[in-house]
Each structure stands twice: as C-alpha cells, then as structure tokens.
C-alpha positions as CSV (number, residue, x, y, z in Angstrom):
1,X,-22.4,-23.0,129.9
2,X,-24.1,-19.9,131.4
3,X,-22.8,-16.4,130.9
4,X,-24.6,-14.4,133.6
5,X,-24.0,-10.7,132.9
6,X,-25.3,-7.4,134.2
7,X,-26.3,-4.5,132.1
8,X,-27.6,-1.0,132.8
9,X,-31.0,0.0,131.7
10,X,-32.6,3.5,131.9
11,X,-36.3,4.1,131.6
12,X,-36.1,7.6,130.0
13,X,-38.2,10.7,130.8
14,X,-40.7,10.2,128.0
15,X,-41.7,6.8,129.4
16,X,-41.8,8.0,133.0
17,X,-44.1,10.9,131.9
18,X,-46.5,8.5,130.4
19,X,-46.4,6.2,133.5
20,X,-44.9,3.3,131.6
21,X,-42.4,2.4,134.3
22,X,-44.2,-0.8,135.5
23,X,-45.1,-2.0,132.0
24,X,-41.5,-1.7,130.9
25,X,-40.2,-3.5,134.0
26,X,-42.7,-6.2,133.4
27,X,-41.4,-6.7,129.9
28,X,-37.9,-7.2,131.3
29,X,-39.1,-9.7,133.9
30,X,-41.2,-11.7,131.4
31,X,-38.1,-11.9,129.2
32,X,-36.1,-13.5,132.1
33,X,-34.2,-10.4,133.4
34,X,-33.7,-10.0,137.1
35,X,-33.8,-6.4,138.3
36,X,-30.9,-6.4,140.8
37,X,-31.1,-2.8,141.8
38,X,-33.1,0.2,140.7
39,X,-33.8,3.8,141.7
40,X,-35.7,6.8,140.4
41,X,-33.5,9.9,140.0
42,X,-33.3,13.2,138.3
43,X,-29.9,14.0,136.9
44,X,-28.3,17.4,136.0
45,X,-27.3,18.2,132.4
46,X,-23.7,18.1,133.4
47,X,-24.2,14.5,134.7
48,X,-25.9,13.5,131.4
49,X,-22.9,15.0,129.6
50,X,-20.5,12.8,131.6
51,X,-22.7,9.8,131.1
52,X,-23.0,10.2,127.3
53,X,-19.4,11.3,126.8
54,X,-18.9,8.6,124.2
55,X,-21.2,10.5,122.0
56,X,-19.6,13.9,122.5
57,X,-18.6,14.4,118.9
58,X,-22.0,13.4,117.5
59,X,-24.5,16.1,116.3
60,X,-27.2,14.8,118.6
61,X,-25.0,15.0,121.8
62,X,-26.4,18.2,123.2
63,X,-30.0,17.3,122.7
64,X,-29.5,13.9,124.1
65,X,-28.0,15.3,127.3
66,X,-30.7,17.9,127.5
67,X,-33.4,15.2,127.2
68,X,-32.0,12.7,129.7
69,X,-31.8,15.5,132.3
70,X,-35.3,16.9,131.4
71,X,-37.2,14.7,133.9
72,X,-37.1,11.8,136.3
73,X,-35.5,8.5,135.0
74,X,-35.3,5.0,136.4
75,X,-31.9,3.4,136.4
76,X,-31.7,-0.4,136.8
77,X,-29.1,-3.1,136.9
78,X,-30.5,-6.0,134.9
79,X,-29.0,-9.5,135.2
80,X,-29.4,-12.5,132.9
81,X,-27.4,-14.8,130.6
82,X,-25.9,-12.6,127.9
83,X,-27.7,-9.6,129.5
84,X,-26.1,-6.9,127.2
85,X,-27.2,-8.5,123.9
86,X,-30.5,-9.8,125.3
87,X,-31.4,-6.3,126.5
88,X,-30.4,-4.7,123.2
89,X,-32.6,-7.2,121.4
90,X,-35.5,-6.6,123.7
91,X,-35.2,-2.8,123.4
92,X,-35.2,-2.8,119.6
93,X,-33.7,-0.4,117.1
94,X,-32.9,3.1,118.3
95,X,-35.5,4.5,115.9
96,X,-38.9,3.1,117.0
97,X,-40.0,3.1,113.4
98,X,-37.3,0.6,112.6
99,X,-37.8,-1.5,115.7
100,X,-39.3,-5.0,115.4
101,X,-42.7,-5.8,116.8
102,X,-42.7,-6.9,120.4
103,X,-39.7,-4.7,121.3
104,X,-39.9,-2.0,124.0
105,X,-39.1,0.8,121.5
106,X,-41.7,-0.4,119.0
107,X,-44.3,-0.5,121.7
108,X,-43.5,2.7,123.6
109,X,-40.9,4.8,121.7
110,X,-42.1,8.1,120.3
111,X,-39.0,9.1,118.2
112,X,-35.2,8.5,117.9
113,X,-34.7,10.8,120.9
114,X,-37.7,9.8,122.9
115,X,-37.3,6.1,122.5
116,X,-38.2,5.2,126.2
117,X,-35.1,3.2,127.2
118,X,-31.3,3.1,127.2
119,X,-29.2,0.0,127.5
120,X,-25.5,-0.6,127.6
121,X,-24.0,-1.5,124.2
122,X,-21.2,-3.7,125.5
123,X,-20.1,-5.6,128.7
124,X,-17.3,-3.0,129.2
125,X,-19.7,-0.1,128.9
126,X,-22.2,-1.9,131.2
127,X,-19.6,-1.9,134.0
128,X,-18.8,1.8,133.5
129,X,-22.5,2.8,133.3
130,X,-23.5,0.7,136.3
131,X,-20.7,2.3,138.3
132,X,-21.8,5.7,137.1
133,X,-25.2,5.3,138.7
134,X,-24.6,2.7,141.4
135,X,-21.3,3.7,143.1
136,X,-20.9,1.7,146.3
C-alpha cells in the first residue's frame, strides 16, 4: 500500500552560498524523491517570522528568522512514499555533529543554525509550509 506524500524542503542560505544546490537536489533524487516544484527566492525577515511562527517562543527564533532571510534559498516540493519521514531521515539530526553518516546535514551542515536544509516535521505542517511558498 503506497502512501505518496508531499513535503517542503528548503535549501538554506549557507548551502546556496557554497553552491551545494545541485548536490543536495541530487541526494533527494538518488533517494527516490521527485522534485514537483522548486524556486529560488529571497524572503524578508517578516516572512521568515511568519514561516517559523511555531518556534516563536524558543530562544533561537530571532536568529533563525534572521538567518533564513539572510540570502537566497531554494524551496522545493518533494514527493515520495512517506515523504515527510523519509526527508527527515535523509536530512539527519538538526545538529550536524549528531547527524548520521550519509545524511545531508552530516555532509554539508556547518552548525545547528547553518544546517543546510529544512524539512517539514509532519504531514499537517507540510501542507501549511507548501502553501506558504507555493500559493496557487
């Protein structure tokens, strides 16, 4: 029984700065993800604040918003069986030091903040996040 899902992935400013966009996309493709839609954009801090609203009460919120809006990002809709979980598994732990070998963050992440990629953490949030960047 297949459970085709979509999830949002963001290639963050640190990865774009280092020209890792194609390598990261390739990792998704090799792992069976289809990139349904993608675009390179630059968002304002206010947009980042709206996007990361779930983290509003956390101490890292302001830095996170500052960082996401600090340079170009690539937002993508990824599709695959169990896309949300599969993407989180491929990204690896938030802190690259704790991420397993072969994960995107282990390979490319610099720090907890500059960890190269974002991915939706649930199917519900995936819908919200996809709509945030890809409104019809």
